[in-house]
Steps between C-alpha positions, in 0.01 A plus 500: 500500500824446690660356190405811299631733774831312512536532122424875517754547779761310295434726199520816712820378667664414169405844363647674805820294473537587132438871564752505785752312286457743213548795736814344648639432154424859396678634811801275437519610137475868595773468763744268323455554126710802399382795296739536207575831330686596184589854390628582153588849379668648196565863419688747287493877530406700192233265364125561489445236770821511707392233750335159478400310818326169563431359849370144545375352827396132517388263774453121509620406153323798334172420679479875560701737284519878472679694227570873483647643180599846377466658240360218283150407626554715805310358793461213745368159394406225750432141399381191689565166326584703189154663499516884505322639805611864499640717222543873559586567132158376385327713762681809371395417143137457607506832682646675195229346278229611744646851501492513119139379493391754759672783307324394176164487681556850640572631148177347369301655785652841429397471135141410597459781755494795250206341312294488819595856590378630161159340551456645847629851408158614365317408820768673706455825307126515578567427867763777510258763355230407753745522788622841375142635498442376856828653622408840349161502684668411829759779460228761440310394813819517709579852371156622605528357849853639544389849399228516765735367770788731418282813538416402857863431585606840360242675718612311810876498455547817299390744770744792541685515833404781727771768507537736797347846480738793471430611856511152655804393711649145515622352829849341499370216719271395219799480264694285752203268534473479124879432463612268786853468353571870574343481847810358680855553379765294690802672646831431307679417829244228570555362149876483556476312831239260356729419206795439740286269714391297191860475377636368832210255534567357150873479579431298817269266310766443233766422767267251668429331165874473432552334840222250432636413153853453639366269771305297243805468273717391791241238597480367145879484471526311829230254388673444166836441668344249739338314210830490310684362803225242553513372141884500497492274804253272319722480191797408717306234692506123453134476392557723198822325401340153508188619314714675239708189437186287450337754268823538299535126450138467382540795264814353343319168456215673313743697282693183420177335390398804291840516328458400135643167392600637161598858422666617182542849358689613191567873474663717235571857611653788310476867601578830330813538709743206496605597852149419624505155343842446654365584847211254454739222398718580803202463733406174327854373553476576873170310530600214270576245779135525615307563176737380232337155474158652423553840337714546187594851395645611165621857462479687169731803483407599144117519490233619740298191582314348796376151426441185700287201592404342833390151603399413859348175622418384852238361736329588827348258754238610751615264776823701550296812585277296730794346689666840541178654632449215750858524627470874552163460672625226734813691600469622860766766453289674233194493728697649789651760270156609379379533861807705590451730202137553602624561860297216638600265778716235334 
């Protein structure tokens, strides 16, 4: 039994070692093996397809590759060991085929529906005549019941109002009680003083509101000025300067790594106005010391033409991003700066 247990433990241990080794190798490959990219473009204005683009991304000797192209076979294609795993162009074709099939099925259903409706039209006519007979009987019964009820309502509500006799007198107090609006008529002097009182009260309320708004604005302005002074002091402090220098150095390192190894562009430009093409060539001459080794410009003063091609190739490694993130995280100046910005105790 012990011999069997030892053998099982050896097998389990060897499996664990192999799994851990594979994981370590995968991590090393992900961190150290660069992701290579290549961009090619070609275009000419005035054609049916003025622009052509192809972007290729590969990793680990084309172990994983992704290609995006436009306009020929527009879509993204991903391959692993040369085996296609994802193809957006095929998905679009399948969707279009499904849409065509569904539209054809709908047409067939529409053609079949009128036949069914013709068969069921006879039964519907008989049902409609029966329902019409029933509705006529119900309407007659309702008319009879309404007639008997309306006579009673006319007798109750249609009684003539009693008018006073020619010799009968009417008291004015009864009229006042009947019309309460004419019972009390306010004095115009009282109306005037009431209106003045309301006007002055509203004026005082408006003045108080203006005072409160001015005080609130002054408080907000003071708070904003204090915040501005606080952050200006932070920007002028040593913690910010040291953190800024570290962040700038890491950013330049990432940009240097992202910079393409090969970049070439050939352009031919000609505008309607020769003066415009002359201005473009003048700008190109000013920038030639920096871009002259990669971008070649040819001016055409006779024809209107915009044509060119582009080729960019480079690589990106993940370990550069990881090192930059670790350096920024381990920097004490950045931690102190974040605490100061949050107004915490540094």
